[in-house]
N, C-alpha and C positions, 0 to 999 in steps of 0.2 A: 695118515695125517701129515701135515706140513709143519716143520719147525722153521720159524722165521727169526733170523738173527738180525739185529739192528745195531748200527754204529754211527755216531755223529763225530766227524772230524773237522777241525778248523785248520785251514792251510797256514794260518799265521803261526801256529804252534809247531810246524814242521821245519827242521833245520835245512832241509833240501827237498826238492820234489821227489827224489828216489826214496826218501824215507816214508812216503805214503804207503808203499807196499807193505812194509813191516808193521806200520801202525794199523792198517786195515786188517792184517792177519791177526794181530794181537787182540784188537777190539771185537772182531767178528767171531773168531774161533778160539780165542784164548791161547794161541800158539806163539811161543817165543822162539823164532827160528834160530838155529845155530849160527854162530859167526862164520861167515864165508859161504853160507848156503845161498842158493839162487832163490831169493825171496819172491821175485816176480813169478817164476815158474811154479812155485809152491802155491801162491795165491791164485794163479790161473787154474791150477788143478782143482782147487776147492770150489772155485766159482763157475768154471766152464765144464769140467768133466775129463775123464780119462782119455776118451777118443781124441778130443781136440788137443790135449797136451801131447799125446803120442804123435799126432800129426805134426805139431810144432817141433817136437824133438827130432823127428826124422828129417825135417826140412831145415832146421836151424842149428843142428849140432847137438851137444850133449845136454840140452835143457831138460829133456824128459828124464834122463838118468839122474841128474842133480835133484830134480823135483822128487823123484822116488826116494832118494837118499834122505832128503830133508823131511819127509813125511813118515818116517819110521815110528814117530811117537803116536800113541793112541789118540784117536779123534774124540773130542769131547762130545760132538753131536751123536756119535755112535753110542757112547756110554749113556747119554741121556735117553736115547731112543730105546735101548734095551731095558733101562730102569723103568721106563714108563710102559713097557710092553708093546712098543711100536717099532719092531725091528725094520720094517719096510718103509719107514717115514722118509719123506724128502726134506731137503733143506733149501731155504731161500735166504738170501742175504740182502738187506736193505742198507745201502751205504749213503749217508747224507754228508756231502762235502761242502762245508761253508767256506766263504771267501775264495771261491774258485779262481778269482782273478790273480791270486797270489801265486798260482802255479803257472802263470804265463809271464812272458817278459819279452824284451827286445831280442834276446838270444834264442835262436831256433835250436832244437835238439832235445835235450833231456826233458826240459820243462814240458814241451808239447808231447813228447812220446809217452809220458806217464798218462796224460789225459787221453791221448789216442788209444792207449791200451784199455783203459777203463771203459770208455764209450763203446769200443768195438766188442769187448767182452759182454757188455750188457745187451748188445744188439744181436748176439748169436742166438740161433733158434733154441738150443738146449741150455742156455745160460741160466744160472741160478742167481744172477746179480740184478738188482734194481738200483740204479744209480740216480741220485737226486743231487744236482749241483745248484748252489745258490751263488749268484753273481750280480754285479751292479749293471752290467751291459747286456741288453737283449741280443745283440749281434755278436756276442763273444765267440761262439763256435764258427760263425761265418767268416769272421776276420782272422782268427788265430788258428782254427782247426778246419781248414777248407777241405781236407781230404776225407772228412767224415761223410760228405755227400757222395763221393765216388765209392765209398765202401758201404753204402746203405746203412750208415750208423748215425744219421742225423737225429739228435734228440728232439723231443717235443718241448715246446716253449710254453711256459705259464707266466703271464705278466701280472705282477702285483702293482697296482697304481700307487703313486705317492699318497701320503696321508693328507686328508683334507683338514681345514682349520678346526672344525669341531672335533675331529678325531684326535688331533694333537692336543686340544684343550682338555679332553677327557684324560689323556695320558698324563699330562702335567698335574692335573688336579688329583688324580689317583696317587701319584708319587708323593705328594705332600699331605695326603690323607684328608683332602678337602672334598666335600660332596660336589658332584658335577651339577651344573645348572639344570633345573627341571625342564623337561620338554612340555609342549602344549598338552599332550595327553596326561602327563603326570599332574600338571596344574589343574586340569579338569577333574581328575580322579580325587585330588586332595579336597576340592570343593570348599576352599576357604579355610581349611584346617591349618593351624599354626605349625610351621616347620620346626623340627628339633633344633635347639640352640647348638651352635658349633663355632669355634673360633676360626676366623677367616685368616689364613696365612698369607695368601696372595690376592691382591685386588683383582676381581674378575675382569675388569676392563683392561688391566695389564696383561692378563692371560690371553684375552681375545686379541689384543694388539700384537703380542708376540707370535701367536699361532698364525695369524693372517700374514705376517711378514715372512715367516718360515715357509708356510704353504705356498706363497707366491714365488719364493726363491727356489725351493727344492722339494718341500714336503718331507724332509728327513727328520724323523723323530729324534735322532741323536743330536741334531743341531738345535732342536727346540729344547731338549733337556740341557744342553750345554748353555744356552741362553738363560734358562731358568736357574741353573746352578750359579751362574755368574751374578745374577740379580740377587739371589739369596746371600751370596758372599758379600756383596756390596752392602746389603741391609745389615748384616751382622757386624761388619766393620764399622758402620755408622753407630750402631748401638754400643759397641765396645768403646768407641771414641767419646761417648758421653754427650756433652752439650754441643757437638758439632753440627747437629741438624735435628729435624723433627723426629720424634719417637712415637710413631703411630701405634706400635704394639702396646706401649704403656697406657694408652688411652682406649684400648679395646679395638683399635682399627687394624687393618692388615699389616703384616710385617713387611711385605714387599709391595711397594707402591708403583704407580705408573712411571714415575720419574726414574726409579732404579731399574725397572725393566727396559725403559728407553735407553739408558746408559749402557746396559748389557747388550742390547741389540746393536747399538752403534759400534761398540768395540768388537763384536763378533763379526759383523758384516762390513767392517772397515776394509777399504781397498788396500791391497798390498802395495800398489804404486803410491797411493797417498801416504801410507805409513813410511815408505822409503823417502819420499820428498820431505816429510816432516822431520825425519831423523838426520837430514843433511846438515852440515855445518853452515854457518851464516854466509860465508863468502861463496860457497857452492850454490846456495839458494839465490844469492844476488846475481850470480852468473846466469842461472836459469831465467830469472826475471828479466835480465837484460836481453837475453835471446828471445823471450816471448814478446817483449816490447818491440824488438826489431821486426819480428814476423808480423805483428799487428800493423806496424807502420807500413811495411811493404804491401800487405793486403789492402790497406786503405788507399795507398797510392795507386795500386792497380785498379781498384774499383773506380777511383776518380778519373783515371785515364780512360777507362771503358765508357764512363758516362760522358766525358768530353767528346770521345769519338762518335758516340751515338748522336750527340747533339749536332755534330758537324756533318752528319750523314755518311760517316765512314764506318758504319757498323759492319760486323762480320770479320773483323780483324782477328787473327790468331792471338791467343793470350801469350804474354811474354814468357820466355823460359825462366825457370827458377834459377836464381843466382846463388852461388855458394857464399856462405858467410865466412870470411877469413878470421883468424884469431885476432889480427890487428883491429878489424872492425868491431869484433865482439868486445875486445878490451876497451875500446873507446866508449862503447855504450855502457859497459860495466863501470868504468871510471866515472862517467857522468851520473849514473844511478847512485853510486856510492857518495858522490859529492852532494847530490840532492838529499840523501838520507843522513849526511854528516857521518859517514863511515869511512875509515881509512882504507883506501883502495890498494890492492896488491899490484905489483908491477907485472909485466907480461910473462917474465920467466917464472914467477911464483904462481901465476894463474894457470900455466900449461899443465902442471901435475894435477890440479883440481879438475881440469877438463878431461884428462885421461881417466881419472876416477869416475867421473860421470859417464864417460863412454863405456867403462867396464861394467857399470850398473845398468847399461842399456837405455840411459836417458836420451842420449843423442850419439851420433857417430862422428868419428874423426877420419879425415882423409887428406890426400895430397892435392893441393890446389894446382900445382904446376908440374906434377910428375916428379918432384924431387924426393929426397929421402925424409923430409920433415913432415910431420902431421900438422898442417896449418890451415885446414878447412873443416867446417862443421857441416853435417847433414842431418 
């Protein structure tokens, strides 16, 4: 017979990539390796076999001897086989590694070598390892583990498509204990029979709207659940507040309405850039508005010049080169805008630090207009 051992590991829970060897050894075989033991060699011996470990030890140094020292403990698989009367049974190990992306990074070396070892062990002819990796990117092995192809260890890919809107709706409704909308076949089978009464927690139209938005963006069930959780929190906050708004639950209606779901969607899918701009102080927002107005005026002037050139029969002229906006010109536009809005304008020396802050946020860039040491031009 064959004894199949299964372990599911999440890379998020590992302190470092090298800890995967010890975690797999403990979960698959119940072995807590001694401190200082060569855990990699010990795990390879369990998964690949004696002959491969001996070959690795003769070519790479004392790895085989260390592995032999670390495996002096009785093997749990042998005990189970003898207890069951199957002394000659084989062992297979199925290792499921979730969040495989966490074992990769910008640094080459240990992170990649751990995955290289596991994929190569699983590809050996006499290997007892079946490795299943779960990742977000389909081209993960091609981008980060290119040597697998040269070593004939390229894994097979199984693509799971994103959730569709109706699948996301079923997940959300099951989480709140609300029956899913009946299909056409269910409606025909019911043949007019009255459906059992059940309290509606979430407005079905709100669920449909949420799931269509999420399916169009990513199809991620976690994002749909995040939006639904935010909508429920908003509804509960309104109920605790009392007379601050409508209370549909007290009237037998749904607790989460379309309005609350729309607010949750807006906050979840809100652009990070838009949130940054909204959080800026007033004068930094005024500086940005002044720069936008300058760009619009320059664009309009260029379009008028092109139209005039076409009317005069001088078409085909090259567009004018973009001119840098100096801090002096920007301050003039900023001061005019502040005067129009009846806001006290800062002087140029006070405006310069605000421009540096905007440049640090990546809103625009600062440069030297004349090659000097001061930053006095925007880009």
